[in-house]
C-alpha positions in Angstrom: 104.0 90.9 79.9 101.1 91.1 82.5 102.0 92.4 86.0 100.5 89.8 88.5 97.6 90.8 90.4 98.6 90.4 94.3 97.4 92.1 96.8 100.1 91.3 99.7 103.2 93.7 99.4 105.1 91.4 101.3 104.5 88.4 98.6 105.0 91.0 95.9 108.4 91.8 97.6 109.3 87.8 97.7 108.2 87.4 94.2 110.7 90.3 93.2 113.4 88.6 95.5 112.9 85.4 93.5 112.3 86.6 90.3 115.1 85.1 88.1 113.1 85.3 84.4 112.0 89.1 83.9 114.2 91.8 83.5 114.8 95.0 84.9 112.2 96.9 83.6 109.3 94.4 84.4 110.8 94.2 88.1 110.8 97.7 88.6 107.4 98.1 87.5 106.4 95.4 90.0 108.0 97.3 92.8 105.7 100.5 92.0 102.6 98.1 92.0 103.9 96.7 95.5 103.8 100.8 96.1 100.0 100.5 95.3 99.6 97.5 97.0 101.1 99.1 100.4 98.9 102.3 100.0 95.6 100.6 99.9 96.2 98.7 103.3 94.6 100.4 106.7 96.8 103.4 107.8 95.5 106.1 110.3 97.6 109.1 108.5 99.2 110.3 105.4 102.4 110.5 107.2 102.1 106.2 108.7 101.8 105.6 104.7 105.1 107.6 103.5 107.1 106.3 106.1 105.9 102.7 104.9 106.5 103.4 101.6 110.0 104.5 102.4 110.5 101.4 104.2 109.5 99.3 101.5 111.3 101.3 98.9 114.7 100.2 100.7 114.0 96.9 101.2 113.1 96.6 97.5 116.2 98.3 96.3 118.2 96.1 98.9 116.3 92.9 97.2 117.8 93.7 93.6 120.6 96.0 94.0 122.2 95.4 90.4 118.8 96.4 88.6 119.2 100.2 88.4 115.7 101.0 87.3 114.3 99.9 90.7 115.6 102.7 92.9 115.1 105.2 89.9 111.7 104.6 89.4 111.0 104.2 93.3 112.7 107.2 93.9 110.9 109.3 91.2 107.6 107.8 92.3 108.3 109.0 95.9 109.2 112.2 94.8 105.9 112.9 93.0 103.9 112.4 96.3 102.4 115.2 98.0 102.9 114.7 101.9 100.4 117.4 102.5 97.1 115.4 100.9 94.4 113.8 103.2 94.9 110.0 103.4 92.0 109.4 100.8 93.4 111.5 98.3 96.9 110.6 99.2 96.2 107.2 98.2 94.4 108.2 95.5 97.6 110.1 94.2 99.8 106.8 94.6 97.6 104.9 92.4 97.8 107.5 89.8 101.4 107.9 90.2 102.6 104.4 90.2 
């Protein structure tokens, strides 16, 4: 299965919320794609990106709480990010890590 290309993180969250067809692995991979989409937006600092990623992580977990891979993958993803990186390097790391 191919993960759809959607550049709007809110649309991706809505897709996850409404998807009753796919399983937890597909949905959790879509959640990671949401993180890439978020990081691609305009931010003034790495700290701002991290705060936004954490906020969306909480929202995504609440969206499908019964799907254990979502919190597992998102928590692992966040733990691998280096908050000390410059903004551009951090965005690159998000794409590589997700």
